[in-house]
N, CA, C and O atoms as a GROMACS GRO file, in nm:
protein
  276
    1MET      N    1  -1.284  -3.020  -2.438
    1MET     CA    2  -1.388  -2.997  -2.346
    1MET      C    3  -1.345  -2.927  -2.221
    1MET      O    4  -1.418  -2.842  -2.169
    2TYR      N    5  -1.223  -2.964  -2.168
    2TYR     CA    6  -1.169  -2.903  -2.055
    2TYR      C    7  -1.123  -2.758  -2.089
    2TYR      O    8  -1.117  -2.674  -1.999
    3ALA      N    9  -1.092  -2.732  -2.211
    3ALA     CA   10  -1.053  -2.596  -2.252
    3ALA      C   11  -1.170  -2.502  -2.227
    3ALA      O   12  -1.146  -2.384  -2.202
    4LEU      N   13  -1.287  -2.545  -2.232
    4LEU     CA   14  -1.405  -2.456  -2.212
    4LEU      C   15  -1.444  -2.448  -2.056
    4LEU      O   16  -1.488  -2.345  -2.007
    5ILE      N   17  -1.425  -2.553  -1.990
    5ILE     CA   18  -1.466  -2.558  -1.845
    5ILE      C   19  -1.378  -2.482  -1.759
    5ILE      O   20  -1.426  -2.416  -1.667
    6LEU      N   21  -1.249  -2.487  -1.782
    6LEU     CA   22  -1.161  -2.420  -1.691
    6LEU      C   23  -1.165  -2.267  -1.698
    6LEU      O   24  -1.165  -2.205  -1.591
    7PRO      N   25  -1.168  -2.200  -1.816
    7PRO     CA   26  -1.192  -2.055  -1.812
    7PRO      C   27  -1.334  -2.012  -1.761
    7PRO      O   28  -1.348  -1.902  -1.708
    8ALA      N   29  -1.434  -2.093  -1.777
    8ALA     CA   30  -1.565  -2.061  -1.732
    8ALA      C   31  -1.580  -2.072  -1.579
    8ALA      O   32  -1.658  -1.999  -1.518
    9SER      N   33  -1.507  -2.157  -1.521
    9SER     CA   34  -1.515  -2.180  -1.381
    9SER      C   35  -1.422  -2.097  -1.295
    9SER      O   36  -1.436  -2.096  -1.173
   10THR      N   37  -1.325  -2.027  -1.358
   10THR     CA   38  -1.235  -1.939  -1.286
   10THR      C   39  -1.293  -1.838  -1.193
   10THR      O   40  -1.250  -1.826  -1.078
   11PRO      N   41  -1.401  -1.755  -1.245
   11PRO     CA   42  -1.458  -1.657  -1.155
   11PRO      C   43  -1.522  -1.728  -1.039
   11PRO      O   44  -1.518  -1.672  -0.929
   12PHE      N   45  -1.579  -1.843  -1.053
   12PHE     CA   46  -1.645  -1.909  -0.934
   12PHE      C   47  -1.549  -1.958  -0.840
   12PHE      O   48  -1.577  -1.957  -0.720
   13VAL      N   49  -1.430  -2.004  -0.883
   13VAL     CA   50  -1.327  -2.048  -0.794
   13VAL      C   51  -1.272  -1.922  -0.714
   13VAL      O   52  -1.248  -1.926  -0.593
   14LEU      N   53  -1.254  -1.816  -0.789
   14LEU     CA   54  -1.200  -1.694  -0.718
   14LEU      C   55  -1.302  -1.648  -0.607
   14LEU      O   56  -1.265  -1.618  -0.493
   15LEU      N   57  -1.436  -1.646  -0.650
   15LEU     CA   58  -1.534  -1.604  -0.554
   15LEU      C   59  -1.544  -1.698  -0.434
   15LEU      O   60  -1.560  -1.648  -0.322
   16ALA      N   61  -1.536  -1.828  -0.447
   16ALA     CA   62  -1.529  -1.917  -0.343
   16ALA      C   63  -1.410  -1.899  -0.256
   16ALA      O   64  -1.424  -1.914  -0.135
   17THR      N   65  -1.293  -1.868  -0.306
   17THR     CA   66  -1.176  -1.838  -0.234
   17THR      C   67  -1.192  -1.714  -0.146
   17THR      O   68  -1.152  -1.716  -0.030
   18VAL      N   69  -1.249  -1.605  -0.199
   18VAL     CA   70  -1.270  -1.481  -0.135
   18VAL      C   71  -1.374  -1.507  -0.020
   18VAL      O   72  -1.355  -1.461   0.093
   19MET      N   73  -1.481  -1.579  -0.050
   19MET     CA   74  -1.577  -1.608   0.056
   19MET      C   75  -1.522  -1.698   0.166
   19MET      O   76  -1.554  -1.680   0.284
   20GLY      N   77  -1.439  -1.796   0.129
   20GLY     CA   78  -1.375  -1.876   0.237
   20GLY      C   79  -1.280  -1.797   0.320
   20GLY      O   80  -1.274  -1.816   0.441
   21LEU      N   81  -1.200  -1.703   0.255
   21LEU     CA   82  -1.113  -1.624   0.340
   21LEU      C   83  -1.191  -1.529   0.430
   21LEU      O   84  -1.148  -1.499   0.541
   22SER      N   85  -1.305  -1.483   0.381
   22SER     CA   86  -1.386  -1.393   0.467
   22SER      C   87  -1.443  -1.465   0.581
   22SER      O   88  -1.445  -1.410   0.691
   23TRP      N   89  -1.491  -1.590   0.565
   23TRP     CA   90  -1.548  -1.670   0.674
   23TRP      C   91  -1.428  -1.698   0.767
   23TRP      O   92  -1.445  -1.684   0.888
   24TRP      N   93  -1.316  -1.735   0.719
   24TRP     CA   94  -1.196  -1.768   0.806
   24TRP      C   95  -1.165  -1.645   0.892
   24TRP      O   96  -1.143  -1.659   1.012
   25GLU      N   97  -1.162  -1.526   0.833
   25GLU     CA   98  -1.137  -1.409   0.901
   25GLU      C   99  -1.236  -1.380   1.017
   25GLU      O  100  -1.195  -1.338   1.125
   26ASP      N  101  -1.360  -1.403   0.993
   26ASP     CA  102  -1.472  -1.384   1.087
   26ASP      C  103  -1.470  -1.491   1.199
   26ASP      O  104  -1.496  -1.458   1.315
   27HIS      N  105  -1.440  -1.611   1.169
   27HIS     CA  106  -1.460  -1.717   1.265
   27HIS      C  107  -1.340  -1.775   1.325
   27HIS      O  108  -1.347  -1.825   1.438
   28ILE      N  109  -1.231  -1.773   1.258
   28ILE     CA  110  -1.110  -1.842   1.307
   28ILE      C  111  -1.005  -1.741   1.376
   28ILE      O  112  -0.946  -1.772   1.480
   29LEU      N  113  -0.988  -1.622   1.311
   29LEU     CA  114  -0.891  -1.524   1.363
   29LEU      C  115  -0.945  -1.478   1.504
   29LEU      O  116  -1.066  -1.468   1.524
   30PRO      N  117  -0.854  -1.453   1.598
   30PRO     CA  118  -0.896  -1.400   1.725
   30PRO      C  119  -0.947  -1.256   1.711
   30PRO      O  120  -0.900  -1.180   1.627
   31THR      N  121  -1.042  -1.222   1.794
   31THR     CA  122  -1.088  -1.084   1.797
   31THR      C  123  -1.011  -1.006   1.902
   31THR      O  124  -0.957  -1.064   1.996
   32PRO      N  125  -1.006  -0.873   1.888
   32PRO     CA  126  -0.933  -0.790   1.987
   32PRO      C  127  -1.012  -0.803   2.130
   32PRO      O  128  -1.134  -0.819   2.135
   33ALA      N  129  -0.933  -0.795   2.236
   33ALA     CA  130  -0.991  -0.811   2.366
   33ALA      C  131  -1.082  -0.692   2.404
   33ALA      O  132  -1.186  -0.709   2.469
   34GLU      N  133  -1.039  -0.571   2.361
   34GLU     CA  134  -1.117  -0.457   2.384
   34GLU      C  135  -1.128  -0.375   2.256
   34GLU      O  136  -1.033  -0.375   2.177
   35PRO      N  137  -1.239  -0.306   2.231
   35PRO     CA  138  -1.246  -0.233   2.101
   35PRO      C  139  -1.140  -0.124   2.093
   35PRO      O  140  -1.101  -0.062   2.192
   36VAL      N  141  -1.095  -0.105   1.971
   36VAL     CA  142  -0.993   0.004   1.949
   36VAL      C  143  -1.064   0.142   1.951
   36VAL      O  144  -1.157   0.167   1.874
   37GLY      N  145  -1.014   0.232   2.045
   37GLY     CA  146  -1.082   0.356   2.055
   37GLY      C  147  -0.994   0.464   1.990
   37GLY      O  148  -0.900   0.433   1.917
   38ILE      N  149  -1.026   0.592   2.018
   38ILE     CA  150  -0.953   0.696   1.967
   38ILE      C  151  -0.820   0.707   2.036
   38ILE      O  152  -0.817   0.696   2.159
   39PRO      N  153  -0.710   0.727   1.968
   39PRO     CA  154  -0.584   0.729   2.034
   39PRO      C  155  -0.571   0.850   2.131
   39PRO      O  156  -0.625   0.959   2.109
   40ALA      N  157  -0.496   0.822   2.235
   40ALA     CA  158  -0.485   0.930   2.346
   40ALA      C  159  -0.404   1.047   2.300
   40ALA      O  160  -0.433   1.161   2.339
   41GLU      N  161  -0.302   1.022   2.217
   41GLU     CA  162  -0.205   1.119   2.172
   41GLU      C  163  -0.263   1.176   2.036
   41GLU      O  164  -0.343   1.113   1.966
   42ALA      N  165  -0.216   1.299   2.006
   42ALA     CA  166  -0.246   1.350   1.872
   42ALA      C  167  -0.169   1.271   1.767
   42ALA      O  168  -0.061   1.219   1.794
   43PRO      N  169  -0.223   1.263   1.653
   43PRO     CA  170  -0.150   1.191   1.546
   43PRO      C  171  -0.019   1.269   1.515
   43PRO      O  172  -0.013   1.391   1.530
   44PHE      N  173   0.084   1.196   1.471
   44PHE     CA  174   0.213   1.256   1.428
   44PHE      C  175   0.190   1.347   1.300
   44PHE      O  176   0.130   1.309   1.199
   45VAL      N  177   0.240   1.464   1.316
   45VAL     CA  178   0.240   1.560   1.202
   45VAL      C  179   0.372   1.587   1.160
   45VAL      O  180   0.442   1.651   1.240
   46PRO      N  181   0.425   1.552   1.048
   46PRO     CA  182   0.560   1.572   1.002
   46PRO      C  183   0.585   1.725   0.992
   46PRO      O  184   0.493   1.804   0.970
   47ALA      N  185   0.710   1.762   1.008
   47ALA     CA  186   0.746   1.904   1.004
   47ALA      C  187   0.741   1.939   0.850
   47ALA      O  188   0.747   1.854   0.762
   48ALA      N  189   0.731   2.063   0.832
   48ALA     CA  190   0.720   2.113   0.692
   48ALA      C  191   0.851   2.085   0.619
   48ALA      O  192   0.957   2.094   0.680
   49PRO      N  193   0.846   2.051   0.492
   49PRO     CA  194   0.970   2.006   0.425
   49PRO      C  195   1.052   2.136   0.400
   49PRO      O  196   0.998   2.244   0.377
   50SER      N  197   1.183   2.114   0.405
   50SER     CA  198   1.270   2.228   0.383
   50SER      C  199   1.268   2.268   0.236
   50SER      O  200   1.227   2.192   0.148
   51GLN      N  201   1.314   2.389   0.212
   51GLN     CA  202   1.318   2.440   0.075
   51GLN      C  203   1.410   2.358  -0.010
   51GLN      O  204   1.522   2.327   0.028
   52LEU      N  205   1.360   2.324  -0.126
   52LEU     CA  206   1.442   2.247  -0.227
   52LEU      C  207   1.544   2.340  -0.286
   52LEU      O  208   1.517   2.458  -0.311
   53THR      N  209   1.659   2.286  -0.307
   53THR     CA  210   1.770   2.362  -0.371
   53THR      C  211   1.727   2.378  -0.521
   53THR      O  212   1.637   2.310  -0.571
   54GLU      N  213   1.794   2.469  -0.586
   54GLU     CA  214   1.762   2.494  -0.725
   54GLU      C  215   1.801   2.370  -0.804
   54GLU      O  216   1.914   2.322  -0.788
   55LEU      N  217   1.714   2.317  -0.889
   55LEU     CA  218   1.739   2.205  -0.976
   55LEU      C  219   1.832   2.250  -1.093
   55LEU      O  220   1.826   2.363  -1.141
   56LEU      N  221   1.917   2.156  -1.135
   56LEU     CA  222   2.000   2.179  -1.246
   56LEU      C  223   1.930   2.163  -1.370
   56LEU      O  224   1.855   2.067  -1.384
   57SER      N  225   1.949   2.253  -1.467
   57SER     CA  226   1.883   2.234  -1.596
   57SER      C  227   1.961   2.127  -1.680
   57SER      O  228   2.075   2.094  -1.646
   58VAL      N  229   1.902   2.077  -1.784
   58VAL     CA  230   1.970   1.977  -1.865
   58VAL      C  231   2.095   2.038  -1.931
   58VAL      O  232   2.190   1.964  -1.959
   59ASP      N  233   2.100   2.155  -1.954
   59ASP     CA  234   2.208   2.219  -2.032
   59ASP      C  235   2.322   2.257  -1.946
   59ASP      O  236   2.428   2.290  -1.999
   60THR      N  237   2.308   2.255  -1.817
   60THR     CA  238   2.413   2.305  -1.726
   60THR      C  239   2.521   2.198  -1.726
   60THR      O  240   2.492   2.080  -1.707
   61PRO      N  241   2.646   2.240  -1.749
   61PRO     CA  242   2.757   2.144  -1.746
   61PRO      C  243   2.790   2.118  -1.597
   61PRO      O  244   2.774   2.207  -1.513
   62LEU      N  245   2.834   1.998  -1.566
   62LEU     CA  246   2.866   1.956  -1.435
   62LEU      C  247   3.018   2.000  -1.397
   62LEU      O  248   3.119   1.944  -1.439
   63THR      N  249   3.014   2.105  -1.315
   63THR     CA  250   3.145   2.157  -1.272
   63THR      C  251   3.155   2.129  -1.130
   63THR      O  252   3.059   2.082  -1.068
   64ARG      N  253   3.278   2.159  -1.072
   64ARG     CA  254   3.302   2.136  -0.932
   64ARG      C  255   3.212   2.218  -0.840
   64ARG      O  256   3.171   2.172  -0.733
   65GLU      N  257   3.180   2.344  -0.884
   65GLU     CA  258   3.088   2.427  -0.806
   65GLU      C  259   2.944   2.365  -0.802
   65GLU      O  260   2.881   2.360  -0.696
   66VAL      N  261   2.898   2.322  -0.912
   66VAL     CA  262   2.763   2.264  -0.922
   66VAL      C  263   2.765   2.126  -0.850
   66VAL      O  264   2.667   2.090  -0.784
   67ALA      N  265   2.870   2.053  -0.862
   67ALA     CA  266   2.874   1.919  -0.792
   67ALA      C  267   2.879   1.937  -0.643
   67ALA      O  268   2.834   1.847  -0.572
   68ARG      N  269   2.928   2.041  -0.591
   68ARG     CA  270   2.927   2.058  -0.446
   68ARG      C  271   2.793   2.091  -0.385
   68ARG      O  272   2.779   2.085  -0.263
   69ARG      N  273   2.697   2.126  -0.464
   69ARG     CA  274   2.575   2.168  -0.416
   69ARG      C  275   2.506   2.053  -0.344
   69ARG      O  276   2.395   2.070  -0.293
   0.00000   0.00000   0.00000
């Protein structure tokens, strides 16, 4: 009998857990003192990536010249 009850109740247990965590987040966790606005600085934009060196083919033997790249 328990073999039928446990799999059938699993979605409801998960739903209750998510709802409890949602309530906890809304009521227990502290709220920020002031609303978060638009940042004063411009967002960080990374520099363009450098050119990739030529990739070795599978057939290229590993020599000292190739290993120095």
